[in-house]
N, C-alpha and C positions, 0 to 999 in steps of 0.2 A: 543505490538502495545505499566485529567487535566481539610461580608456585612458592608458595611460601614454605620455607623450611620449618618443619614441626619441631617444637622444643623437645630436647632429649629427655627431660624428667621434670616433674613438679614437686617442689619441696612442700612439706606439710608444716603447718604452723605449730603442730604439737611435737615435731621431731626433736626440738631442743629441750623438752621437758623430760624429767626423770620419772614421771608417773606414767604408768601404762594407760592405754585407752579405756581399759576396764575400770581402773580407779577413777578416771575422770567422770565416768558415767554412773559409778556406783553411789547410791544414796547413803551408804554407811561410811564412806571415807571422809573423815574430818567432821567438824561440827556443822558445816553448811550442807544443805541438801539441795540438789538441782533436779528439776522436773522438766521433762521434755513435753512441749505442747502437743496435745493430742489432735490427730487429723480430724477435721469436721466430718460428721456422719453424713452419708448421702442417702436420702429417702427415696425409696423406689415405689412409693405408694401411688405416685402420679402416672406411672407407666413410662414407656420409652418416649422421649421427646421426638416430635416429628421434624424432620429437616425441611427447611423451606426450599422448594424446588424453583429454580429460575425458569421462566418460559422459554419453550423451544424457539430458536430463531426462525424455524420454518413455520411457526404458527403466528408470527407477527403479520399485521396488516401492512402490505407493501405501500399503500397510499399514506398511511400515518407515519411511516419512517422515511419519507422522501427527503425530509430536511435534517435528518440525523447526521451528525458529524463524527468523523473518526479522528482520534488523537494524531496530530501531525507527527509527534516524536515516535509513536508506535508505527505509523506507516513508514517513516524514514528508516527506522531500525529494520523493519521487515524487508523493505526494498534493498537496502544496502546488503543484507544477508543473502538475498536472492542474487544480487550482482556478484558477490564474492563466490558464492556457491557455483554460479555458472562459469565464472572466470577460470576456475580450476579445472574445468571440463572442456575447454575449447582450445583450438590451435592457433587462434589469432583474433584480430579485432573484428574482422568481417564475420567470423563464426560467432563471436560474442554478440554482436548487434543482431544477427539473424535469429539467434535464440531468444534474445530479449523481445524482438518483434513478434515471435511466435507466442510468447507468454502474453503479451499485450493483445494479440489477436483473440485469444481465448477469453480474455476479459471483455473485450469489445463486443463479442457475440452476446454475452449476457447483459451487458449495458443496453444494447439495442433491444433486446427482448423485454427488459424491464421497462424501458421508456415507451415502447409500443403498447405494452399491457396497461400502463398508466394512462396513456392517451386514449385508449379505447374505453377504459372504465370511467373516465372523467368527462368524456365528450360523447354526445349522442351521434354525431357524425364525424368520426376521426378522419383526418386528411392525410393522404400519403403523397409525398412530393415526387413528381415525376420529371422535374427539371433539376439540373445539377446545382445551379447557384443557390436556390432556396435550401436544398439539402445541405450544401457546404455551410451556409449561414446557421443552420440548425446544429451542425457539429461545432461550429465556432462558439455557439452560445450554450445550448442545452447539454450537449455531451460534455463539454468542458466543465460546465457548472456541475453536472452530475458526478463527474470523476474527480475534479480538483476544486470544486466549490466556488469557482468564478469563471467568467468567459475568457477566451483567448484574447490577445491584444489586437490582432489585425488579420486581414485576409488580402493577399496579393495575387495578381495574375502575371504570369511570365510574359515579358515583352517579346522574347525570341521564340518561344515554343507555345503554340496554341493549346496544347494538351496538358500544360503544367500550371498548377495553382499552388499557393503557399499559405499556411496558417502560421502566424508569428506569435511566439510566446516569449516575452522579455524576461520572465523569471519563472521557469518551469519548477513546480513544487517538488518533483521527484529528484531534482538535481541540486537542491539547496544544500544538502548534507553529503554530496558525493565529491570526493577528491580524486581526480584522475591523475595518475602518475605521468611523468614526462614520456615514458616510452609508449604510452597509450594516449597521447595527446589528441589524436584524431577521433577517439571514441566518443560517441554520443549515447548516453543512457536513455535519452528520450526516444530511442528506437522502440522501447516499450510503448510510448505514446503513439508512435507511428503505427504500431500494430493495432492499437485500439481504433485509430481512425480507419485503417484499412478494412477491419472487420465491419465497422458500421457502414462504410461505403459499399462493400460487397453485399451486405444484407439489404441495403436500400436499393440495390440494382445498378450501382455505378462502379463497376470493377476498376481497380486502379492499383498501381504499385506505389506504396507510400514509404518514404524513408525520412530520417531525421538528420539535420546537419547543425553543427554549432556555428552560429554567425554573431559572435560577441561584438559589442561596441563598448566605447568608453563609459557610457552611462549604464549599459546593461551587459556585464561581463559574461553572464550565463544565458544570453539570448539564444533561442533556438528556432530554427525554421523546419517546419514539417512540410516536406515536398510531396505533392500529389501529382502523379503522372497517370492521366486517364488512358484507358484502353480506346482503341479506335472506334469500337461499337458505340461507346458513350457519345463521342463527338458526332457520329452519323445520326444517332437518335436525336441529339440536340438540334441538328440541322433540319431535321424533319418536323420538329415541334415548334420551330420559329413561326 
């Protein structure tokens, strides 16, 4: 996911003059007369003006705001403050990543709820994915676009472990303005994103453990891999549905 010394005294421009303040303002001192401008009168005949009330966010149509964008600088500032706040209350990197994952999980639950509601309201026959790969593709495109404004870059399957899949993001938006110190070089703030993915998978019926890992390359120094390790029950169901 950012004191100035106060001046001791202020000098008055009239302090060097021998005349008192009363003599400066008195209309009878000297031949010249000075008049102070009178304040404009305020008419109250029109009554008390009404304040323009902004519409409540909960009264907005969820379908009409699906393409609304959030300021990237505002999001970066908010997320950096979240990371700094959390960092002061943890004992190590693993604890920090766990808490970021928990925050992302809470967001993921609401993202899934919103996407399901929109799908049901816009389609007469909404479809629920029962196979894992179509659900993973939906996360790669629809969930990423809903949260970050664009799809992820790639999906990969582990060669060594049958229960592991990966979502690749070459330039995670949440890490563009995050500077990780050397003593925390293994920290991945994309643990927040991993929590979002884990919540969506749980809600769709594909329980898994999701973690984030920094896998930088020369071309993409902030490249991140979201590792999905499925539970055994998911693999067993996939085998039955073949």
